[in-house]
TORPA-4810 file (N, C-alpha, C, O; in nm, 3 decimals):
<nodes>
NODE_1_0.084_-0.117_0.000_0.000_0.000_0.000_0.088_0.124_0.000_0.185_0.132_0.075_M
NODE_2_0.054_0.218_-0.083_0.129_0.342_-0.091_0.073_0.439_0.011_-0.047_0.466_0.013_T
NODE_3_0.159_0.493_0.096_0.109_0.588_0.196_0.055_0.714_0.130_0.109_0.760_0.030_P
NODE_4_-0.049_0.769_0.187_-0.107_0.892_0.133_-0.031_1.012_0.187_0.026_1.009_0.296_S
NODE_5_-0.033_1.118_0.108_0.037_1.240_0.148_-0.068_1.344_0.188_-0.173_1.358_0.125_R
NODE_6_-0.036_1.416_0.295_-0.126_1.523_0.336_-0.042_1.642_0.376_0.053_1.628_0.454_S
NODE_7_-0.074_1.754_0.327_0.002_1.874_0.362_0.139_1.873_0.297_0.162_1.804_0.197_G
NODE_8_0.230_1.950_0.355_0.364_1.959_0.300_0.453_1.851_0.360_0.479_1.852_0.480_E
NODE_9_0.500_1.762_0.280_0.599_1.662_0.316_0.555_1.570_0.431_0.641_1.513_0.498_H
NODE_10_0.430_1.555_0.455_0.382_1.466_0.561_0.326_1.340_0.496_0.254_1.347_0.397_H
NODE_11_0.359_1.226_0.553_0.311_1.098_0.501_0.223_1.036_0.608_0.260_1.033_0.725_V
NODE_12_0.109_0.986_0.567_0.019_0.919_0.662_0.015_0.770_0.628_0.009_0.732_0.511_R
NODE_13_0.019_0.687_0.733_0.006_0.543_0.714_-0.070_0.487_0.833_-0.073_0.548_0.940_M
NODE_14_-0.131_0.374_0.815_-0.206_0.314_0.927_-0.114_0.282_1.044_0.004_0.254_1.026_P
NODE_15_-0.170_0.287_1.164_-0.091_0.262_1.285_-0.025_0.125_1.284_0.089_0.111_1.328_D
NODE_16_-0.094_0.024_1.235_-0.038_-0.112_1.235_0.086_-0.119_1.145_0.184_-0.184_1.180_S
NODE_17_0.081_-0.053_1.029_0.198_-0.052_0.941_0.313_0.025_1.005_0.429_-0.015_0.993_E
NODE_18_0.281_0.135_1.072_0.384_0.215_1.138_0.450_0.135_1.249_0.572_0.140_1.265_F
NODE_19_0.371_0.061_1.328_0.427_-0.022_1.435_0.513_-0.134_1.379_0.617_-0.166_1.435_E
NODE_20_0.470_-0.195_1.268_0.552_-0.298_1.203_0.684_-0.241_1.154_0.789_-0.303_1.169_D
NODE_21_0.679_-0.121_1.097_0.800_-0.054_1.050_0.895_-0.026_1.166_1.015_-0.049_1.156_L
NODE_22_0.840_0.023_1.277_0.922_0.049_1.395_0.983_-0.080_1.451_1.100_-0.081_1.489_L
NODE_23_0.905_-0.188_1.455_0.954_-0.315_1.508_1.068_-0.368_1.422_1.169_-0.416_1.474_A
NODE_24_1.053_-0.360_1.290_1.161_-0.406_1.201_1.286_-0.320_1.216_1.397_-0.373_1.216_R
NODE_25_1.269_-0.190_1.229_1.384_-0.101_1.245_1.454_-0.128_1.378_1.577_-0.130_1.384_A
NODE_26_1.377_-0.151_1.484_1.437_-0.179_1.615_1.513_-0.311_1.611_1.623_-0.321_1.666_A
NODE_27_1.456_-0.411_1.546_1.523_-0.541_1.538_1.652_-0.531_1.457_1.755_-0.587_1.495_E
NODE_28_1.647_-0.459_1.347_1.768_-0.441_1.265_1.875_-0.364_1.344_1.993_-0.398_1.336_A
NODE_29_1.834_-0.263_1.418_1.929_-0.187_1.499_1.990_-0.272_1.608_2.110_-0.263_1.634_G
NODE_30_1.909_-0.354_1.673_1.960_-0.442_1.779_2.059_-0.543_1.722_2.162_-0.570_1.782_A
NODE_31_2.027_-0.601_1.605_2.117_-0.697_1.544_2.249_-0.630_1.505_2.355_-0.689_1.521_Q
NODE_32_2.242_-0.508_1.455_2.363_-0.436_1.418_2.447_-0.403_1.541_2.570_-0.414_1.537_R
NODE_33_2.381_-0.364_1.650_2.455_-0.333_1.773_2.523_-0.457_1.828_2.638_-0.451_1.871_A
NODE_34_2.453_-0.571_1.828_2.514_-0.696_1.875_2.631_-0.737_1.786_2.732_-0.786_1.835_L
NODE_35_2.616_-0.717_1.656_2.725_-0.751_1.565_2.846_-0.661_1.589_2.960_-0.707_1.579_A
NODE_36_2.822_-0.534_1.622_2.934_-0.442_1.647_3.015_-0.481_1.769_3.135_-0.455_1.774_N
NODE_37_2.952_-0.544_1.869_3.026_-0.584_1.989_3.066_-0.731_1.984_3.122_-0.784_2.080_V
NODE_38_3.039_-0.798_1.872_3.083_-0.936_1.854_2.993_-1.040_1.915_3.037_-1.151_1.944_G
NODE_39_2.866_-1.008_1.936_2.773_-1.103_1.995_2.663_-1.141_1.896_2.545_-1.140_1.930_L
NODE_40_2.704_-1.173_1.775_2.604_-1.203_1.673_2.608_-1.348_1.623_2.532_-1.384_1.533_D
NODE_41_2.694_-1.431_1.679_2.707_-1.569_1.632_2.610_-1.663_1.702_2.524_-1.620_1.778_G
NODE_42_2.628_-1.792_1.674_2.542_-1.894_1.733_2.567_-1.907_1.883_2.478_-1.948_1.958_E
NODE_43_2.686_-1.873_1.927_2.722_-1.888_2.068_2.704_-1.758_2.146_2.758_-1.744_2.256_E
NODE_44_2.629_-1.663_2.091_2.610_-1.534_2.157_2.540_-1.551_2.292_2.578_-1.485_2.389_A
NODE_45_2.440_-1.636_2.299_2.368_-1.656_2.425_2.462_-1.715_2.530_2.457_-1.675_2.647_A
NODE_46_2.546_-1.808_2.490_2.643_-1.867_2.582_2.744_-1.762_2.629_2.782_-1.758_2.746_L
NODE_47_2.787_-1.676_2.536_2.880_-1.569_2.573_2.818_-1.475_2.676_2.885_-1.435_2.772_D
NODE_48_2.694_-1.439_2.656_2.626_-1.349_2.750_2.609_-1.416_2.885_2.628_-1.352_2.988_I
NODE_49_2.574_-1.545_2.886_2.564_-1.617_3.014_2.699_-1.621_3.085_2.707_-1.605_3.206_R
NODE_50_2.807_-1.643_3.008_2.941_-1.643_3.067_2.977_-1.507_3.124_3.036_-1.498_3.232_D
NODE_51_2.943_-1.401_3.052_2.971_-1.266_3.102_2.895_-1.237_3.231_2.949_-1.178_3.324_L
NODE_52_2.768_-1.279_3.235_2.689_-1.260_3.357_2.747_-1.340_3.473_2.751_-1.292_3.586_R
NODE_53_2.791_-1.461_3.444_2.852_-1.544_3.548_2.981_-1.480_3.598_3.008_-1.480_3.718_S
NODE_54_3.060_-1.425_3.507_3.183_-1.357_3.546_3.154_-1.235_3.633_3.223_-1.211_3.732_L
NODE_55_3.052_-1.159_3.598_3.014_-1.044_3.680_2.966_-1.087_3.818_2.997_-1.021_3.917_L
NODE_56_2.891_-1.196_3.825_2.849_-1.248_3.955_2.968_-1.288_4.040_2.971_-1.262_4.161_D
NODE_57_3.068_-1.350_3.978_3.189_-1.390_4.051_3.266_-1.267_4.100_3.317_-1.267_4.212_C
NODE_58_3.274_-1.165_4.018_3.343_-1.042_4.059_3.272_-0.979_4.178_3.337_-0.934_4.272_I
NODE_59_3.140_-0.976_4.174_3.064_-0.921_4.288_3.086_-1.003_4.414_3.100_-0.947_4.522_R
NODE_60_3.090_-1.135_4.400_3.113_-1.222_4.515_3.252_-1.198_4.573_3.268_-1.190_4.695_L
NODE_61_3.353_-1.186_4.486_3.490_-1.161_4.533_3.498_-1.027_4.604_3.562_-1.015_4.709_V
NODE_62_3.433_-0.925_4.549_3.435_-0.792_4.610_3.370_-0.796_4.749_3.423_-0.740_4.845_R
NODE_63_3.254_-0.864_4.758_3.184_-0.875_4.886_3.267_-0.952_4.988_3.275_-0.913_5.105_R
NODE_64_3.329_-1.062_4.945_3.412_-1.143_5.034_3.535_-1.064_5.080_3.574_-1.072_5.196_T
NODE_65_3.595_-0.988_4.989_3.713_-0.907_5.026_3.675_-0.802_5.130_3.751_-0.778_5.224_A
NODE_66_3.560_-0.740_5.114_3.516_-0.641_5.213_3.491_-0.707_5.348_3.531_-0.653_5.452_M
NODE_67_3.427_-0.823_5.348_3.402_-0.893_5.474_3.533_-0.932_5.541_3.547_-0.919_5.663_Q
NODE_68_3.630_-0.978_5.463_3.759_-1.017_5.518_3.832_-0.896_5.576_3.891_-0.905_5.684_T
NODE_69_3.828_-0.783_5.506_3.892_-0.663_5.557_3.830_-0.617_5.688_3.901_-0.579_5.781_A
NODE_70_3.698_-0.622_5.697_3.630_-0.582_5.821_3.668_-0.677_5.934_3.692_-0.633_6.047_V
NODE_71_3.674_-0.806_5.905_3.711_-0.904_6.008_3.855_-0.882_6.056_3.883_-0.891_6.175_R
NODE_72_3.946_-0.854_5.962_4.086_-0.832_6.001_4.100_-0.706_6.086_4.172_-0.706_6.186_M
NODE_73_4.031_-0.600_6.049_4.037_-0.476_6.128_3.979_-0.500_6.266_4.035_-0.456_6.366_I
NODE_74_3.865_-0.570_6.272_3.803_-0.600_6.401_3.896_-0.685_6.488_3.910_-0.659_6.608_T
NODE_75_3.959_-0.785_6.429_4.051_-0.870_6.503_4.171_-0.789_6.553_4.215_-0.808_6.666_T
NODE_76_4.223_-0.700_6.469_4.336_-0.615_6.510_4.299_-0.525_6.627_4.378_-0.509_6.721_G
NODE_77_4.181_-0.466_6.622_4.136_-0.380_6.732_4.120_-0.462_6.860_4.161_-0.418_6.968_V
NODE_78_4.061_-0.580_6.848_4.042_-0.666_6.966_4.178_-0.708_7.025_4.195_-0.706_7.147_M
NODE_79_4.274_-0.746_6.939_4.407_-0.783_6.989_4.476_-0.664_7.055_4.544_-0.681_7.157_L
NODE_80_4.460_-0.547_6.999_4.518_-0.427_7.061_4.458_-0.400_7.198_4.529_-0.366_7.293_G
NODE_81_4.327_-0.414_7.208_4.261_-0.395_7.338_4.308_-0.499_7.440_4.335_-0.466_7.556_L
NODE_82_4.317_-0.624_7.396_4.364_-0.730_7.487_4.508_-0.706_7.530_4.542_-0.728_7.646_L
NODE_83_4.593_-0.662_7.438_4.732_-0.632_7.474_4.737_-0.516_7.573_4.816_-0.518_7.668_A
NODE_84_4.654_-0.415_7.552_4.650_-0.303_7.645_4.602_-0.344_7.783_4.655_-0.299_7.884_G
NODE_85_4.501_-0.431_7.786_4.451_-0.480_7.915_4.559_-0.563_7.985_4.579_-0.551_8.106_I
NODE_86_4.627_-0.648_7.907_4.731_-0.732_7.967_4.844_-0.646_8.024_4.895_-0.676_8.132_A
NODE_87_4.884_-0.543_7.954_4.989_-0.454_8.006_4.941_-0.377_8.128_5.017_-0.357_8.223_L
NODE_88_4.817_-0.333_8.126_4.763_-0.256_8.238_4.753_-0.341_8.364_4.779_-0.294_8.474_K
NODE_89_4.713_-0.467_8.345_4.699_-0.557_8.460_4.830_-0.627_8.497_4.834_-0.705_8.592_L
NODE_90_4.935_-0.600_8.423_5.069_-0.657_8.447_5.064_-0.810_8.451_5.121_-0.873_8.540_K
NODE_91_4.997_-0.867_8.354_4.983_-1.012_8.345_5.116_-1.077_8.308_5.145_-1.187_8.355_I
NODE_92_5.196_-1.014_8.226_5.322_-1.074_8.178_5.442_-1.031_8.263_5.554_-1.027_8.213_F
NODE_93_5.421_-1.001_8.380_5.532_-0.962_8.468_5.529_-0.815_8.497_5.445_-0.741_8.445_G
NODE_94_5.620_-0.774_8.580_5.622_-0.634_8.624_5.692_-0.550_8.519_5.783_-0.596_8.450_S
NODE_95_5.649_-0.426_8.507_5.710_-0.330_8.414_5.830_-0.267_8.481_5.829_-0.250_8.603_S
NODE_96_5.933_-0.230_8.407_6.052_-0.166_8.467_6.022_-0.028_8.520_6.111_0.038_8.573_P
</nodes>
Protein backbone atom coordinates (compact mmCIF):
# COMPACT_ATOMS: atom_id res chain seq x y z
CA UNK A 1 0.00 0.00 0.00
CA UNK A 2 1.29 3.42 -0.91
CA UNK A 3 1.09 5.88 1.96
CA UNK A 4 -1.07 8.92 1.33
CA UNK A 5 0.37 12.40 1.48
CA UNK A 6 -1.26 15.23 3.36
CA UNK A 7 0.02 18.74 3.62
CA UNK A 8 3.64 19.59 3.00
CA UNK A 9 5.99 16.62 3.16
CA UNK A 10 3.82 14.66 5.61
CA UNK A 11 3.11 10.98 5.01
CA UNK A 12 0.19 9.19 6.62
CA UNK A 13 0.06 5.43 7.14
CA UNK A 14 -2.06 3.14 9.27
CA UNK A 15 -0.91 2.62 12.85
CA UNK A 16 -0.38 -1.12 12.35
CA UNK A 17 1.98 -0.52 9.41
CA UNK A 18 3.84 2.15 11.38
CA UNK A 19 4.27 -0.22 14.35
CA UNK A 20 5.52 -2.98 12.03
CA UNK A 21 8.00 -0.54 10.50
CA UNK A 22 9.22 0.49 13.95
CA UNK A 23 9.54 -3.15 15.08
CA UNK A 24 11.61 -4.06 12.01
CA UNK A 25 13.84 -1.01 12.45
CA UNK A 26 14.37 -1.79 16.15
CA UNK A 27 15.23 -5.41 15.38
CA UNK A 28 17.68 -4.41 12.65
CA UNK A 29 19.29 -1.87 14.99
CA UNK A 30 19.60 -4.42 17.79
CA UNK A 31 21.17 -6.97 15.44
CA UNK A 32 23.63 -4.36 14.18
CA UNK A 33 24.55 -3.33 17.73
CA UNK A 34 25.14 -6.96 18.75
CA UNK A 35 27.25 -7.51 15.65
CA UNK A 36 29.34 -4.42 16.47
CA UNK A 37 30.26 -5.84 19.89
CA UNK A 38 30.83 -9.36 18.54
CA UNK A 39 27.73 -11.03 19.95
CA UNK A 40 26.04 -12.03 16.73
CA UNK A 41 27.07 -15.69 16.32
CA UNK A 42 25.42 -18.94 17.33
CA UNK A 43 27.22 -18.88 20.68
CA UNK A 44 26.10 -15.34 21.57
CA UNK A 45 23.68 -16.56 24.25
CA UNK A 46 26.43 -18.67 25.82
CA UNK A 47 28.80 -15.69 25.73
CA UNK A 48 26.26 -13.49 27.50
CA UNK A 49 25.64 -16.17 30.14
CA UNK A 50 29.41 -16.43 30.67
CA UNK A 51 29.71 -12.66 31.02
CA UNK A 52 26.89 -12.60 33.57
CA UNK A 53 28.52 -15.44 35.48
CA UNK A 54 31.83 -13.57 35.46
CA UNK A 55 30.14 -10.44 36.80
CA UNK A 56 28.49 -12.48 39.55
CA UNK A 57 31.89 -13.90 40.51
CA UNK A 58 33.43 -10.42 40.59
CA UNK A 59 30.64 -9.21 42.88
CA UNK A 60 31.13 -12.22 45.15
CA UNK A 61 34.90 -11.61 45.33
CA UNK A 62 34.35 -7.92 46.10
CA UNK A 63 31.84 -8.75 48.86
CA UNK A 64 34.12 -11.43 50.34
CA UNK A 65 37.13 -9.07 50.26
CA UNK A 66 35.16 -6.41 52.13
CA UNK A 67 34.02 -8.93 54.74
CA UNK A 68 37.59 -10.17 55.18
CA UNK A 69 38.92 -6.63 55.57
CA UNK A 70 36.30 -5.82 58.21
CA UNK A 71 37.11 -9.04 60.08
CA UNK A 72 40.86 -8.32 60.01
CA UNK A 73 40.37 -4.76 61.28
CA UNK A 74 38.03 -6.00 64.01
CA UNK A 75 40.51 -8.70 65.03
CA UNK A 76 43.36 -6.15 65.10
CA UNK A 77 41.36 -3.80 67.32
CA UNK A 78 40.42 -6.66 69.66
CA UNK A 79 44.07 -7.83 69.89
CA UNK A 80 45.18 -4.27 70.61
CA UNK A 81 42.61 -3.95 73.38
CA UNK A 82 43.64 -7.30 74.87
CA UNK A 83 47.32 -6.32 74.74
CA UNK A 84 46.50 -3.03 76.45
CA UNK A 85 44.51 -4.80 79.15
CA UNK A 86 47.31 -7.32 79.67
CA UNK A 87 49.89 -4.54 80.06
CA UNK A 88 47.63 -2.56 82.38
CA UNK A 89 46.99 -5.57 84.60
CA UNK A 90 50.69 -6.57 84.47
CA UNK A 91 49.83 -10.12 83.45
CA UNK A 92 53.22 -10.74 81.78
CA UNK A 93 55.32 -9.62 84.68
CA UNK A 94 56.22 -6.34 86.24
CA UNK A 95 57.10 -3.30 84.14
CA UNK A 96 60.52 -1.66 84.67
